[in-house]
N, C-alpha and C positions, 0 to 999 in steps of 0.2 A: 550819357554815352550809351550807345546801343551795343547789344551783345556782339553784333558783327564787328564794330569798331574795336572792341576789346580783343577780338581774336585776330586782328590784322597785325601781322609781324612786320612786314615791309610794304611800303607804299611809295609810289612816285606821283609827282604832280607836274605835268607839262614838261617832262624831262626831255632834254635834247642831248644826244650823244654824238661823239665824233672826235675830230682832231683839230687842234689849233695850230695854225701856221702863222708866219710873220705877216702874210698878206691877208688872210681870211680864215674863217672857221670852215672846216670840211665836215658838213653834217652828214652822218650816217642814218640817223632816224630822229624824229622830233615828235613833240606832243604825245609822249608816252605816259599813259596814266594806267597803272596796274596796282592791284592789291593782292598780296599773298597771305593766305590765312594760316593760322596755326595748325600744325598737324596734317598738312596736305602735301601730296606729291605733285609737283609742278614741272612740266616739260617745256622747254624753250626750243622751238623748231623753226626752220625756215630753209630757204635755199642756201647753197654755198655762197659765201661773200656777202650775205645780207646784213651782217652785223651782230650776229649772236654773241660772239666773243667779246666784241666791243661793249655790248650791253652788260654782260656778265662782269667784265672788268670794272666798269663804272659802278655797278651795284655793290661791288666788294671794295671800292675805294682804291683800286690800283690805278685807275685812270680817271682823271677829273671830268665831270659833265660839262657841257657847253652852257647849259642853262636849265633852270627847273629845280625841283627838290626831290630828294630821297629821304625817307623816314625809316628808321629801324627801331621798333619798339617805341614809337611816337617821338623819337628824337631825331633831329636833323643830322644826316650822316656827316655833313661838314663840321658839326660841332662835337663829333664823337672821336675821341682819341684812339690811337692804334691799340693801346692796352685795352680800353673799354671795348672796341670792336672785336678783339680777339676772344672776348668772353661771350660775344653775342652771335658771332658768324665764323664758321669754319669752312675752308675751301679744299677741294681736291682737284688738282689741275692735271693736264695731260702731259706736261713736261716730264722728261725722264728724271728720276730722282738720283741724287749723287751720293746717297748713303746706303747703298745696297750691301755694305759689309755689316750693317747693324743687324741684330736679330729682329724677329717679328715683334717680340715684346718691347724691345728698346725703341723701335720706330713708333709703335702705337703710344708708348709712354711719352713721346715728344708732344703728344696732344695736351698733356698736363702743363706744359711750359707756362702759359699765362697765369697759372695758379701757384706754381712752386716758388721757393725762395730763390735768391740770386745764385746759389750753388746747385740748384735743381734737385734738392732733396725731396723724395716722394714721402708723403704722409700715408697713413693707413687708408684714409679716404681716397687718396689718389690711386693707391694699389687696387682698391675695390673697384673703382671706376674703369681702370684699365682692364681688369679681368672681366668685368661685365661687358665691356666693349668687345673684347675677344669672343665671348660667349654669344653675343647678339649677332655677330657675323659668322658664327660657327667655324672659328679658326683657332680655338684654344689649343688644339693638337699640334699646331704649327708654331707656337710661340717661341720655341728655342731654335728654330731654323733660321739660317741667314737669308736675307731678302734676295740675294743673288740666286738662291736655290729655287725660288718660286716661279711658277708660271705666270703669264700676264694676268690670267683670271684670279689667281690667288693674291697676287700683288695688289690688284685693284681692291680686293676685299680688305687687305691690310690698311690701305689708305683710307678706306671708309671707316674701319675701326679707329684709326687715329683721329679722324673728324669727330667721331662719336665720343672718344675720350676727352676731347676738348670741351664737350658738354655745353654746346651753344644752342640757341633757339633755332638758328638756320644752318643748314649745310648746303653749300653751293658746289656743284660738280660740273666741270667742263668736259664734255664728251667722255663720260665714264665707260663707254662700251668700245672705244677705239681699240683696234687690234685684236678684238675678241670674235670668235666664231658665233653663229647664230644662236646656239644653245646658251653660251655664257653671256651674250648680250641680253637675252631673255632672263637668265638667272640674276644678273646683277640688277636689272630694272625691277624684277619681282622682289629682290632683297630690299631695295629702297622702298618699295611700296609697303612691305612688312614693317620696316623700321619706322615709317611715319606712324603706323598704327600702334606699335609697341612702345615707342618712346614719346610720341606727341610732338616730335620736332618737325619742322617745315623743311622739305628737301626740294631744292631747285636744281635741275640739271639741264644742260643743253644736249642736243642729240640729233643725229640724222635718222634715227629709227623712229620715224613719224608713226608708222603703223602700231609698233609696240607701245609708244607713248599714248596713242589714242585709246588703246586697250586698258592701260594701267593707271594712267594719271587721273587725279581729281580735277586738275585745272591744267590748261595749256596756254602758253604765250606763243602766238604765231606772229612772226615778223614777215611782212610782205614788202613789195616795192613802195607802197603807199601808206602802210599803217602798221601798228602793233596792236594786236587784239589779244585780250586775256579773258578766257571764258571756259566753261566746261566743254569737254570734247563733243558731247552730243549736240550742244548748241552751235558750236563751230561747224560741225557737219551740216546741220540743218540750215545754217546761213551761207553754205557754200564757200567757206573760207579756204578750205584745202584745195579746192578747184583752182584757186588763183595762184598757187605756189609755183607751178612750173608751167612752161609753154605746152599748149595742148596738142602740138604737133606730134609729140612723142609720148607723153605721160598724161593720163587722165585719172581722175579720182572717182571711184564708185561709192556714192553715198549709202547704198544699201549694205554694202560689205565693209565699209570703212577702210578701204584699201586702194592703193595705186595699181594701175594697170598700163602695160605698154600698148599704145595705139597700133592697131594692125592696118 
């Protein structure tokens, strides 16, 4: 086994995603072959409605694939139990949480649920991991605050800390910068970049912030109308992939600056 294969945390083979109906399968994207390496920040981008959320839901076993294979740590996802998966993959979704009456510490502590006993008692090791997660995201000073007292940016950091406390190889985030201003969008993505380096975890996120992702990600998955491409941002730029994302009558991509411009 090569060194690269050892470092592959998640891999798909000829994956097809979409929805099953009584009459037929509605295919959103097919022939998806991606490899996510350990300790990398990976951005999933594409136009609205292209299927980013469908792909994420399929990768985290919330939605069944139409065909093909998904492997996490060299094991078929379909053969991985919910309990096993909870120790390998953690998720941060965009849905509004229903537990805002919890304190920050209590919410982050929920990340230890896959490891605690049936009544949820925290061991000393659990407590150390929770405190470390709070420190990594720089929110230790907020641990006693109720979640309803937090700003959107602070709450997003708490959700990331909870995922860190779950101590999985992969963290998946669906649109982690939604509802945030430009500064906090950049802050959250820079935080994710730092966490990959400090923890060695693989972090996959979907985003509309394509330019920020180009600057910060090690790898990007780009969904277009015809293909799903996974590569380093510099290679995607040189291959003209970003130029195909939007109709050129209004938006163009400048390869020299790595940014989109409004056509005049």
